[in-house]
C-alpha positions in Angstrom: 0.0 0.0 0.0 1.2 3.5 -0.8 -1.5 5.6 0.8 -1.8 4.9 4.5 -4.9 7.0 4.8 -7.1 5.1 2.4 -5.5 1.6 2.6 -4.2 1.0 6.1 -7.5 -0.3 7.6 -8.5 -2.2 4.5 -5.1 -4.0 4.3 -5.3 -4.8 8.0 -8.7 -6.4 7.6 -7.6 -8.4 4.5 -4.7 -9.8 6.5 -6.8 -10.5 9.5 -9.8 -12.1 7.7 -8.1 -13.7 4.7 -4.4 -14.0 5.6 -3.4 -11.7 2.7 -0.2 -9.9 3.8 0.5 -6.2 3.1 3.6 -4.1 2.6 4.0 -0.4 3.2 5.9 1.1 0.3 6.7 4.5 -1.2 7.9 5.3 -4.6 9.0 8.9 -4.0 12.7 9.6 -3.8 15.9 7.5 -4.2 15.8 6.0 -0.7 12.2 5.0 -0.6 12.1 3.6 -4.2 15.1 1.4 -3.5 13.7 0.2 -0.1 10.3 -0.5 -1.6 11.6 -2.4 -4.6 13.8 -4.6 -2.4 11.0 -5.2 0.0 8.6 -6.3 -2.7 11.3 -8.4 -4.4 12.2 -10.2 -1.2 8.5 -11.0 -0.4 7.9 -12.4 -3.9 11.1 -14.3 -4.7 13.8 -14.0 -2.0 17.4 -13.3 -2.6 17.4 -13.9 -6.4 14.7 -11.3 -6.9 16.4 -8.9 -4.5 19.6 -9.0 -6.5 17.6 -8.3 -9.7 15.9 -5.4 -7.9 19.2 -4.0 -6.8 20.6 -4.2 -10.3 17.6 -2.3 -11.6 18.0 0.3 -8.9 21.7 0.8 -9.7 21.0 1.2 -13.4 18.1 3.7 -12.8 20.0 5.7 -10.3 23.0 6.0 -12.6 20.7 7.3 -15.4 18.7 9.7 -13.2 21.2 11.1 -10.8 23.1 13.4 -13.3 19.8 14.9 -14.3 18.8 15.4 -10.7 22.2 16.9 -9.8 21.9 19.6 -12.4 18.6 20.8 -11.0 19.8 20.3 -7.4 22.5 22.9 -7.9 19.8 25.4 -9.0 17.7 24.7 -5.9 20.5 24.8 -3.4 19.6 26.6 -0.2 15.9 26.9 -0.8 13.3 26.2 1.8 9.8 24.8 1.4 6.4 24.5 3.0 4.8 21.1 2.6 1.1 20.6 3.1 -0.4 17.3 2.0 -3.3 15.1 3.1 -1.7 12.0 4.7 1.3 11.9 7.1 2.8 8.9 5.1 2.9 11.1 2.1 4.4 14.0 4.1 7.2 11.7 5.3 8.1 10.8 1.7 8.0 14.4 0.7 10.3 15.5 3.4 12.8 12.8 2.4 12.5 13.7 -1.3 13.0 17.4 -0.8 16.1 16.8 1.4 17.5 14.6 -1.4 16.9 17.6 -3.7 18.8 20.0 -1.3 15.6 21.8 -0.3 14.9 22.3 3.5 11.2 21.7 4.5 10.6 24.3 7.2 6.8 23.8 7.5 5.0 20.4 7.3 1.3 20.2 7.5 -1.0 17.2 7.2 -4.7 16.4 7.6 -4.4 13.1 9.4 -1.8 10.6 10.8 -1.0 8.4 13.7 1.2 9.2 16.7 3.9 7.0 15.1 3.6 8.9 11.8 4.2 12.3 13.5 7.2 10.9 15.5 8.7 9.8 12.1 7.9 13.3 10.6 9.7 14.9 13.5 12.7 12.5 13.2 13.1 13.3 9.5 12.4 17.0 9.7 15.1 19.7 9.8 15.9 21.5 13.1 13.3 24.2 13.8 10.7 22.9 11.3 7.0 23.6 12.2 4.8 20.5 12.1 1.0 21.0 12.0 -1.7 18.3 12.4 -5.1 18.8 10.8 -4.1 22.0 9.0 -6.3 25.0 8.5 -5.8 27.9 6.1 -5.3 30.3 9.0 -2.6 28.1 10.5 -0.8 27.7 7.2 -0.9 31.4 6.6 0.4 32.2 10.1 3.4 29.9 9.8 4.2 30.7 6.2 4.5 34.4 7.2 6.7 33.3 10.1 9.0 30.9 8.2 8.9 32.6 4.7 9.6 29.5 2.6 10.9 29.9 -0.9 8.3 27.6 -2.3 5.1 25.7 -1.4 4.4 22.1 -2.2 0.8 21.0 -1.6 -2.4 19.7 -3.0 -4.7 21.7 -5.2 -6.7 23.2 -2.3 -3.6 25.0 -1.0 -2.8 26.6 -4.3 -4.9 29.7 -4.0 -3.6 30.5 -0.5 0.0 30.1 -1.6 -0.4 32.2 -4.8 -2.2 35.0 -2.9 0.8 35.2 -0.6 3.1 35.4 -3.6 4.8 32.0 -3.0 5.8 29.7 -5.9 3.4 26.7 -5.7 4.0 23.2 -7.0 1.0 20.8 -7.0 1.9 17.3 -5.8 -1.3 15.5 -6.3 -2.3 12.1 -7.6 -4.3 13.2 -10.6 -1.5 14.8 -12.6 -1.0 14.3 -16.4 2.5 13.0 -15.8 4.0 10.9 -13.0 5.6 12.5 -9.9 6.6 9.2 -8.4 9.2 6.6 -9.4 12.4 7.7 -11.1 10.7 9.5 -14.0 8.6 11.2 -11.5 11.6 12.5 -9.6 12.8 14.2 -12.8 9.4 15.6 -13.5 9.1 16.9 -10.0 12.5 18.5 -9.6 12.1 20.1 -13.0 8.8 21.6 -11.9 10.3 22.8 -8.6 13.1 24.6 -10.6 10.8 26.1 -13.2 8.3 27.3 -10.6 10.6 28.6 -7.9 13.2 30.2 -10.2 10.7 31.9 -12.5 11.3 35.6 -12.8 7.6 36.3 -12.4 7.9 36.1 -8.6 9.9 39.4 -8.4 6.7 41.1 -9.5 4.1 38.9 -7.9 5.6 38.4 -4.5 3.8 39.9 -1.5 5.6 41.3 1.5 5.1 38.4 3.9 6.0 40.4 7.0 3.1 42.8 6.4 
């Protein structure tokens, strides 16, 4: 399962009632993609499949990393606000942005368990603000306080971010191209660069301290 919010209870009941096991996986970022592919390979075919998965990972990372590195240099030093629905997705987003050289200084979610929020805290950078069950007023308050360079969220946060003059990147499931897996990493970091480094923001930005 990739979405803990929609699938955790269902997968638990499938295992309890029918003996069908479940794996928690994420295909967002180098670390999570590798861990998920190895976990799936091990559960399906053991060591032989794990070796094949690791060979695939090595080949894909060698292909993708130079592309990511070029964009990473352009994003160096930037900070981000991250507001998504589930805590499991937030954890993946924190790890991915850190792989891109972007520091998440504000993390907001709509739901998650105590363990999820402990993990978010463990992965977060020092001084990051973590909000459970976010509201627009809370987001605005801490965005003004932290002044992130860009905002990553779902479509419902777009209007708020743009009104505050902050570059916004939509990380939602219903996109026209993938934002997960290795190709998704390229798509996403390209969009982060094009959005946050667009010259339009020098005219559109609002004074956040006002």
